[in-house]
C-alpha positions as CSV (number, residue, x, y, z in Angstrom):
1,X,-11.7,-15.3,12.8
2,X,-12.2,-18.7,14.7
3,X,-16.0,-18.0,15.0
4,X,-16.2,-17.2,11.1
5,X,-14.2,-20.1,10.2
6,X,-16.7,-22.4,12.3
7,X,-19.7,-20.8,10.5
8,X,-18.0,-21.1,7.1
9,X,-17.3,-25.0,7.7
10,X,-20.8,-25.4,9.2
11,X,-22.5,-23.9,6.1
12,X,-20.1,-25.0,3.4
13,X,-22.7,-26.9,1.6
14,X,-25.5,-24.4,2.1
15,X,-26.3,-23.0,-1.5
16,X,-27.5,-19.5,-1.7
17,X,-28.2,-16.8,-4.3
18,X,-25.3,-14.4,-4.8
19,X,-26.2,-10.8,-5.1
20,X,-23.7,-9.2,-7.4
21,X,-24.7,-5.4,-7.5
22,X,-27.6,-6.4,-5.3
23,X,-29.1,-8.3,-8.1
24,X,-29.6,-12.2,-8.3
25,X,-26.5,-13.7,-9.6
26,X,-24.6,-17.1,-9.9
27,X,-25.2,-19.1,-6.8
28,X,-22.6,-19.8,-4.1
29,X,-22.7,-21.2,-0.6
30,X,-22.9,-19.2,2.8
31,X,-19.9,-21.0,4.0
32,X,-17.8,-19.9,1.1
33,X,-18.9,-16.4,1.4
34,X,-18.0,-16.4,5.2
35,X,-14.5,-18.1,4.3
36,X,-13.7,-15.2,2.1
37,X,-13.8,-12.9,5.2
38,X,-11.6,-15.4,7.2
39,X,-9.0,-15.5,4.2
40,X,-9.0,-11.7,4.2
41,X,-8.8,-11.2,7.9
42,X,-6.1,-13.9,8.4
43,X,-3.8,-12.2,5.9
44,X,-4.1,-8.8,7.6
45,X,-3.6,-10.5,11.0
46,X,-0.4,-11.9,9.8
47,X,0.8,-8.4,8.7
48,X,-0.2,-6.9,11.9
49,X,1.5,-9.8,13.9
50,X,4.7,-9.0,12.0
51,X,4.7,-5.3,12.6
52,X,7.9,-3.8,14.0
53,X,8.3,-1.7,17.1
54,X,11.1,0.6,17.0
55,X,12.8,3.1,19.5
56,X,15.7,5.5,19.7
57,X,18.3,6.5,22.3
58,X,20.3,9.0,20.3
59,X,19.8,12.4,22.1
60,X,18.2,15.7,21.2
61,X,18.5,15.7,17.4
62,X,19.7,11.9,17.0
63,X,23.5,12.6,16.9
64,X,24.4,11.2,20.3
65,X,26.2,14.7,20.9
66,X,25.7,15.0,24.6
67,X,26.6,11.3,24.9
68,X,29.9,11.8,23.3
69,X,30.7,14.8,25.4
70,X,30.1,13.0,28.7
71,X,31.8,9.7,27.7
72,X,33.7,10.2,24.4
73,X,35.3,6.6,24.5
74,X,32.0,4.8,24.4
75,X,30.5,3.2,21.1
76,X,27.2,5.0,21.7
77,X,25.2,3.5,18.7
78,X,26.3,0.0,19.7
79,X,25.5,0.5,23.3
80,X,22.1,2.0,22.4
81,X,21.3,-0.9,20.2
82,X,22.2,-3.4,22.9
83,X,20.0,-1.5,25.4
84,X,16.9,-1.1,23.2
85,X,17.0,-4.7,21.7
86,X,17.3,-6.0,25.3
87,X,13.8,-4.7,25.7
88,X,12.4,-6.7,22.8
89,X,12.2,-3.5,20.7
90,X,13.8,-2.8,17.4
91,X,16.5,0.0,17.2
92,X,16.2,3.0,14.8
93,X,19.8,4.4,14.3
94,X,18.8,7.4,12.0
95,X,16.4,9.6,13.7
96,X,15.9,13.3,14.6
97,X,14.7,14.3,18.1
98,X,11.8,11.8,17.8
99,X,11.8,8.3,16.5
100,X,10.2,8.7,13.1
101,X,6.9,6.9,13.7
102,X,6.8,5.2,10.6
103,X,6.4,1.8,12.3
104,X,3.3,3.2,13.9
105,X,1.8,4.6,10.6
106,X,2.3,0.9,9.3
107,X,0.7,-0.6,12.3
108,X,-2.4,1.6,12.3
109,X,-2.9,1.5,8.5
110,X,-2.9,-2.4,9.0
111,X,-5.4,-2.3,11.9
112,X,-7.6,0.2,9.9
113,X,-7.4,-2.2,7.0
114,X,-8.6,-5.1,9.2
115,X,-11.3,-2.9,10.5
116,X,-12.4,-2.1,7.0
117,X,-12.8,-5.8,6.2
118,X,-14.7,-6.3,9.6
119,X,-17.0,-3.3,8.5
120,X,-17.7,-5.2,5.3
121,X,-18.5,-8.3,7.3
122,X,-20.9,-6.4,9.6
123,X,-22.7,-4.9,6.4
124,X,-22.9,-8.2,4.8
125,X,-24.3,-10.1,7.7
126,X,-26.6,-7.3,8.4
127,X,-27.9,-7.6,4.8
128,X,-28.2,-11.3,5.0
129,X,-30.4,-10.9,8.1
130,X,-32.4,-8.4,6.2
131,X,-32.8,-10.8,3.4
132,X,-34.0,-13.4,5.9
133,X,-31.0,-15.6,5.2
134,X,-30.0,-15.6,8.9
135,X,-32.6,-15.5,11.7
136,X,-31.6,-13.9,14.9
137,X,-31.4,-16.0,18.1
138,X,-33.5,-14.2,20.9
139,X,-31.3,-13.2,23.9
140,X,-33.1,-13.6,27.2
141,X,-34.0,-10.3,28.8
142,X,-32.9,-8.2,25.7
143,X,-35.2,-5.6,24.2
144,X,-35.5,-6.3,20.6
145,X,-37.0,-2.9,19.8
146,X,-38.0,0.0,21.9
147,X,-41.6,0.2,20.5
148,X,-42.2,-3.1,18.4
149,X,-42.0,-6.2,20.6
150,X,-41.9,-8.6,17.5
151,X,-38.6,-7.3,16.4
152,X,-35.1,-8.4,17.0
153,X,-32.8,-5.7,15.6
154,X,-29.3,-6.7,14.3
155,X,-27.8,-4.2,16.9
156,X,-24.4,-6.0,17.2
157,X,-23.7,-5.4,13.6
158,X,-24.9,-1.9,13.6
159,X,-22.7,-1.1,16.6
160,X,-19.9,-2.8,15.1
161,X,-20.3,-0.6,12.0
162,X,-20.3,2.6,14.1
163,X,-17.3,1.6,16.2
164,X,-15.2,0.6,13.1
165,X,-16.0,3.9,11.4
166,X,-14.8,5.9,14.5
167,X,-11.8,3.8,14.8
168,X,-10.9,3.8,11.1
169,X,-11.2,7.6,11.0
170,X,-8.9,8.1,14.0
171,X,-6.5,5.6,12.7
172,X,-6.4,7.1,9.3
173,X,-5.7,10.4,11.0
174,X,-3.0,9.0,13.1
175,X,-1.3,7.5,10.1
176,X,-1.6,10.6,8.1
177,X,-0.3,13.0,10.9
178,X,2.5,10.8,12.5
179,X,4.4,10.3,9.2
180,X,5.5,14.1,9.4
181,X,7.7,15.9,11.9
182,X,8.6,19.4,10.9
183,X,12.6,19.6,10.5
184,X,14.0,17.9,13.6
185,X,11.0,18.2,16.0
186,X,7.5,19.5,16.5
187,X,4.6,18.5,18.8
188,X,1.9,17.6,16.4
189,X,2.6,14.0,17.2
190,X,2.1,14.5,21.0
191,X,-1.5,15.6,20.6
192,X,-2.3,13.0,18.0
193,X,-0.9,10.1,19.9
194,X,-3.2,10.8,22.9
195,X,-6.0,9.2,20.6
196,X,-4.3,6.1,20.1
197,X,-6.2,4.4,23.0
198,X,-9.5,5.8,21.7
199,X,-8.9,4.4,18.3
200,X,-7.9,0.9,19.4
201,X,-10.7,1.0,22.1
202,X,-13.4,1.5,19.4
203,X,-11.7,-1.3,17.5
204,X,-12.0,-3.6,20.6
205,X,-15.6,-2.7,21.1
206,X,-16.3,-3.7,17.3
207,X,-14.7,-6.9,17.8
208,X,-16.7,-7.5,20.9
209,X,-19.9,-6.6,19.0
210,X,-19.1,-8.8,16.2
211,X,-17.9,-11.8,18.4
212,X,-21.4,-11.7,20.2
213,X,-23.4,-11.0,17.0
214,X,-22.0,-14.1,15.2
215,X,-23.2,-16.3,18.1
216,X,-26.6,-15.0,17.8
217,X,-27.5,-15.9,14.3
218,X,-28.8,-19.0,12.8
219,X,-28.9,-19.9,9.1
220,X,-32.5,-19.9,7.6
221,X,-32.0,-22.5,4.9
222,X,-35.6,-22.5,3.8
223,X,-35.2,-18.8,2.9
224,X,-32.2,-19.4,0.9
225,X,-33.8,-22.4,-0.9
226,X,-36.9,-20.3,-1.7
227,X,-34.7,-17.5,-3.2
228,X,-32.8,-19.8,-5.3
229,X,-36.2,-21.7,-6.5
230,X,-37.4,-18.1,-7.4
231,X,-34.5,-17.2,-9.8
232,X,-33.9,-19.9,-12.3
233,X,-32.7,-17.1,-14.7
234,X,-29.3,-17.4,-13.0
235,X,-28.4,-20.5,-14.9
236,X,-28.1,-18.2,-17.9
237,X,-24.4,-18.0,-17.3
238,X,-24.1,-21.8,-17.4
239,X,-26.2,-22.1,-20.5
240,X,-24.4,-19.5,-22.6
241,X,-20.9,-21.0,-21.4
242,X,-22.0,-24.4,-22.3
243,X,-23.1,-23.1,-25.7
244,X,-19.7,-21.4,-26.3
245,X,-18.0,-24.8,-25.6
246,X,-20.2,-26.6,-28.0
247,X,-19.5,-23.9,-30.7
248,X,-15.7,-24.4,-30.2
249,X,-16.2,-28.2,-30.3
250,X,-18.1,-27.8,-33.7
251,X,-21.4,-29.1,-32.3
252,X,-23.3,-25.8,-32.5
253,X,-23.8,-23.1,-35.1
254,X,-25.1,-20.5,-32.9
255,X,-23.7,-17.1,-33.6
256,X,-24.1,-15.1,-30.3
257,X,-24.9,-17.2,-27.2
258,X,-24.8,-14.1,-25.0
259,X,-27.4,-12.2,-27.0
260,X,-29.7,-15.5,-27.1
261,X,-29.7,-15.7,-23.3
262,X,-30.0,-11.9,-22.9
263,X,-33.3,-12.0,-24.9
264,X,-34.5,-14.6,-22.9
265,X,-33.7,-13.7,-19.2
266,X,-32.6,-10.1,-19.0
267,X,-34.9,-8.1,-16.7
268,X,-37.5,-11.0,-16.3
269,X,-37.9,-14.3,-14.2
270,X,-37.7,-17.5,-16.1
271,X,-39.3,-20.7,-14.5
272,X,-37.9,-24.1,-14.6
273,X,-40.3,-25.3,-17.3
274,X,-39.4,-22.3,-19.6
275,X,-35.8,-22.7,-19.3
276,X,-35.9,-26.6,-19.8
277,X,-38.0,-25.8,-23.1
278,X,-35.4,-23.2,-24.1
279,X,-32.5,-25.7,-23.6
280,X,-34.3,-28.5,-25.4
281,X,-34.5,-26.2,-28.4
282,X,-30.9,-25.2,-28.5
283,X,-28.5,-26.2,-31.3
284,X,-26.1,-28.2,-29.1
285,X,-25.1,-31.8,-28.5
286,X,-27.4,-34.1,-26.5
287,X,-24.9,-34.6,-23.8
288,X,-24.6,-31.1,-23.2
289,X,-28.4,-30.6,-23.1
290,X,-28.7,-33.3,-20.4
291,X,-26.0,-31.6,-18.4
292,X,-27.9,-28.3,-18.5
293,X,-31.2,-29.9,-18.0
294,X,-29.9,-31.5,-14.8
295,X,-28.7,-28.2,-13.2
296,X,-30.7,-26.3,-10.6
297,X,-29.9,-23.0,-8.9
298,X,-29.0,-24.9,-5.8
299,X,-26.7,-27.2,-7.5
300,X,-25.0,-24.5,-9.6
301,X,-22.3,-23.7,-7.0
302,X,-19.2,-24.9,-8.6
303,X,-16.3,-25.6,-6.2
304,X,-17.9,-23.2,-3.5
305,X,-18.0,-26.1,-0.9
306,X,-14.5,-27.3,-1.6
307,X,-13.0,-23.9,-1.4
308,X,-14.0,-23.8,2.2
309,X,-11.1,-26.2,2.9
310,X,-8.6,-23.5,1.9
311,X,-9.1,-22.1,5.5
312,X,-8.3,-23.9,8.7
């Protein structure tokens, strides 16, 4: 999270083309997109940190029967609570032979959730590398590719993906299985819980993969700029929205601004000159025209840079 936050602040003003559905879309900044992951991860991190850890000390079926048989005058629930809480663990007063494991289910689901966000991060950074938005910093002594010396493969992010998928699958199984215990006890939890370390181990490997990978990339601003310059049609959103505002203000008689822009831009590239000519011919006020003519894909990023301030 700290590394991501540092990258988000570093690249808060780096404009780039969005890719909704994989297609060119309203520009953003690289910093804002990384800040989204920081925001998501910090929220789940707080949930994980607030997780409860519970234990029992109430006998074979949770009734303190044997305890009372041995010492009938002792307040066993109170004594058990005092003992368990002295260890820094929460006390579960109502159990069967086992503590019901609900706190484990909650914890593993939260860790799996965090892993899902990290998996999303890994695939996004991998895609940015594929698009040329990030270049990879060569690591001395590392083999970039087994047969093609020119390549630097994004192995940190690919390994992170694989480890998170294994971890997530095991954590999901743990959460699904541990919530159930037949009647007062069965042993399905015993076999299942032997995989807790495996699940968390793969999660830790993924974190190591990502922590390393995020130190081995460098923003290729020239690639971002070239992509923006090649997609002026993304300003269609701004134009139709300004036209709508002009209609509401009584300064335009255009009946369907969306259709107007769709006819101009859908499925085709529109250059700066063509777009400027289109704007000048619109039935809107002069101030609105000037505002639109001043826009570029690189400047059409709204509050993206400011939004990075929402993270530490």
